[in-house]
C-alpha positions as CSV (number, residue, x, y, z in Angstrom):
1,M,-10.2,-88.0,40.9
2,N,-9.6,-91.5,39.6
3,A,-9.5,-90.4,36.0
4,D,-6.9,-87.7,36.9
5,R,-4.7,-90.3,38.7
6,E,-5.0,-92.7,35.7
7,L,-3.7,-89.9,33.4
8,E,-0.8,-89.1,35.7
9,I,0.1,-92.8,35.7
10,W,0.1,-93.0,31.9
11,R,2.1,-89.8,31.7
12,E,4.7,-91.2,34.1
13,Q,4.8,-94.5,32.0
14,W,5.2,-92.6,28.8
15,Q,8.0,-90.5,30.2
16,S,9.6,-93.4,32.1
17,D,12.9,-95.0,30.8
18,A,11.0,-98.2,29.9
19,S,8.7,-96.4,27.5
20,I,11.6,-95.9,25.1
21,P,11.5,-98.5,22.4
22,A,14.5,-100.8,22.7
23,D,15.4,-100.6,18.9
24,L,15.3,-96.8,19.1
25,R,17.3,-96.6,22.2
26,R,20.0,-99.0,20.5
27,K,19.9,-97.0,17.4
28,V,20.7,-93.7,19.3
29,E,23.4,-95.4,21.3
30,R,25.0,-96.8,18.1
31,Q,24.8,-93.4,16.5
32,S,26.5,-91.8,19.5
33,R,29.3,-94.3,19.2
34,L,29.6,-93.6,15.5
35,M,29.7,-89.9,16.2
36,K,32.6,-90.5,18.6
37,I,34.5,-92.6,16.2
38,G,33.9,-90.0,13.5
39,L,35.5,-87.4,15.8
40,I,38.5,-89.7,16.4
41,G,38.7,-90.2,12.6
42,N,38.6,-86.5,12.0
43,G,41.4,-86.0,14.5
44,V,43.5,-88.6,12.7
45,V,42.9,-87.0,9.4
46,T,43.9,-83.7,10.9
47,V,47.1,-85.1,12.3
48,V,48.0,-86.9,9.2
49,I,47.0,-84.4,6.5
50,G,47.6,-81.3,8.5
51,G,50.8,-82.5,10.1
52,G,52.1,-84.0,7.0
53,S,51.5,-80.9,5.0
54,I,53.3,-78.7,7.5
55,A,56.2,-81.2,7.7
56,W,56.5,-81.2,3.9
57,A,56.4,-77.4,3.8
58,L,59.1,-77.1,6.4
59,L,61.3,-79.8,4.8
60,S,60.9,-78.5,1.3
61,K,61.1,-74.6,2.1
62,D,59.2,-74.0,-1.1
63,S,56.4,-71.4,-1.0
64,A,54.2,-73.4,-3.3
65,V,54.1,-76.2,-0.9
66,A,53.6,-73.8,2.1
67,L,50.6,-72.6,0.0
68,L,49.4,-76.1,-0.2
69,A,49.8,-76.7,3.5
70,A,47.9,-73.4,4.3
71,V,45.1,-74.5,2.0
72,A,45.1,-77.9,3.6
73,W,44.6,-76.2,6.9
74,L,41.9,-74.1,5.5
75,F,40.0,-77.1,4.4
76,L,40.5,-78.8,7.8
77,A,39.2,-75.8,9.6
78,A,36.2,-75.7,7.4
79,A,35.5,-79.4,8.1
80,W,36.0,-79.1,11.8
81,T,33.9,-76.0,12.1
82,F,31.1,-77.8,10.2
83,V,31.3,-80.9,12.3
84,L,31.4,-79.1,15.6
85,T,28.4,-76.9,14.5
86,V,26.2,-79.6,13.2
87,N,26.8,-81.9,16.1
88,R,26.0,-79.2,18.7
89,G,23.3,-80.6,20.9
90,L,23.3,-84.1,19.4
91,W,25.2,-86.0,21.8
92,R,22.3,-87.1,24.1
93,P,18.5,-86.8,24.4
94,Y,17.2,-83.8,26.3
95,A,15.2,-86.2,28.4
96,M,14.7,-89.8,29.0
97,D,11.5,-90.4,27.1
98,A,10.5,-91.8,23.7
99,A,9.8,-88.2,22.4
100,A,13.2,-86.9,23.3
101,F,14.9,-90.0,21.6
102,V,12.8,-89.4,18.5
103,D,13.6,-85.6,18.3
104,L,17.3,-86.4,18.8
105,S,17.1,-88.9,15.9
106,V,15.3,-86.4,13.7
107,K,17.9,-83.8,14.4
108,R,20.7,-86.2,13.7
109,C,19.0,-87.1,10.4
110,Q,18.7,-83.5,9.5
111,G,22.4,-83.0,10.3
112,A,23.5,-85.9,8.3
113,L,21.6,-84.5,5.3
114,K,23.4,-81.2,5.6
115,A,26.7,-83.1,6.0
116,V,26.0,-84.7,2.7
117,W,25.8,-81.4,0.9
118,F,28.8,-80.0,2.8
119,A,30.9,-83.0,1.9
120,G,30.0,-82.7,-1.7
121,V,30.9,-79.0,-1.8
122,L,34.2,-79.6,0.2
123,F,35.2,-82.6,-1.9
124,V,34.8,-80.5,-5.2
125,A,36.7,-77.6,-3.7
126,E,39.7,-79.9,-2.6
127,I,39.8,-81.8,-5.9
128,A,39.7,-78.4,-8.0
129,F,42.4,-76.9,-5.8
130,N,44.6,-79.9,-5.6
131,L,44.4,-80.7,-9.4
132,S,45.1,-77.1,-10.2
133,W,48.2,-77.2,-7.9
134,I,49.5,-80.3,-9.4
135,Y,49.0,-79.1,-12.9
136,L,50.9,-75.9,-12.3
137,H,53.8,-77.7,-10.5
138,S,54.1,-80.6,-12.8
139,N,54.9,-79.2,-16.3
140,P,52.7,-81.7,-18.1
141,H,53.2,-80.5,-21.8
142,Q,49.5,-80.9,-22.4
143,T,46.6,-78.6,-22.4
144,W,44.7,-78.4,-19.1
145,L,41.6,-80.3,-20.5
146,R,43.8,-83.0,-22.1
147,W,45.8,-83.4,-18.9
148,L,42.7,-83.4,-16.8
149,L,41.0,-86.1,-18.8
150,F,43.8,-88.3,-20.0
151,G,47.0,-87.1,-18.1
152,S,47.8,-90.2,-16.4
153,V,46.5,-93.2,-14.5
154,R,46.7,-91.2,-11.3
155,I,44.3,-88.6,-12.6
156,E,41.9,-91.4,-13.8
157,I,42.0,-92.9,-10.4
158,V,41.0,-89.4,-8.9
159,W,37.9,-89.5,-11.3
160,I,37.1,-93.0,-10.4
161,C,37.3,-92.1,-6.7
162,A,35.2,-89.0,-7.2
163,V,32.4,-91.1,-9.0
164,V,32.5,-93.6,-6.1
165,F,32.4,-90.9,-3.6
166,F,29.4,-89.1,-5.1
167,S,27.6,-92.4,-5.6
168,L,28.0,-93.1,-2.0
169,L,26.7,-89.6,-1.1
170,V,23.6,-90.1,-3.2
171,W,23.0,-93.5,-1.6
172,Y,23.6,-92.1,1.9
173,R,21.3,-89.2,1.2
174,R,18.5,-91.4,0.0
175,R,18.9,-93.6,3.1
176,K,18.8,-90.7,5.5
177,S,15.9,-89.1,3.7
178,R,13.8,-92.3,4.1
179,E,14.8,-92.5,7.8
180,L,13.8,-88.9,8.2
181,A,10.4,-89.3,6.8
182,W,9.9,-92.4,9.0
183,L,11.0,-90.5,12.1
184,L,8.8,-87.6,11.3
185,G,5.9,-90.0,11.0
186,L,6.9,-91.5,14.4
187,R,7.0,-88.1,15.9
188,E,3.6,-87.2,14.7
189,E,2.2,-90.4,16.2
190,I,3.9,-89.7,19.6
191,I,2.4,-86.2,19.5
192,R,-1.2,-87.6,18.8
193,H,-0.9,-90.0,21.8
């Protein structure tokens, strides 16, 4: 009877709020704040890009600009669909114990790794469409390849931004992969105890 009571006390301690390591709790709370800031940022991008493209299409009354606005909204819809899908169930732990906090952190890392791939694909699609649209509507007097590589300083800035963006994606993916490996090890340790 005494051993059963001791196991029950340990189980209660393990599941109690105090058993959650302080650094893990802070990390989860910080990630939750960043997720909220990310949603606000996505909202601002939607208003600026989406609203700006619609305003430009209405003011110009040009069907080519209307196409640009429609595709901008298509990209925005894809981004919102992805963000809302990948973040579903990731706002708070399902319980107030260390195991739940670790599980939430693992799921958030896995979502971040999915986001890296999505961001890369979406970025390429946006660049391909926008550069094609600009080329077709700018009468550049150059072949497509020459314009794309040496067309202007603006095009070169696009390529520099692309290199920076993909470098950051690689860095972020490596960081999240290391974090996921650590969290999976921590989860295994929790399961064993």
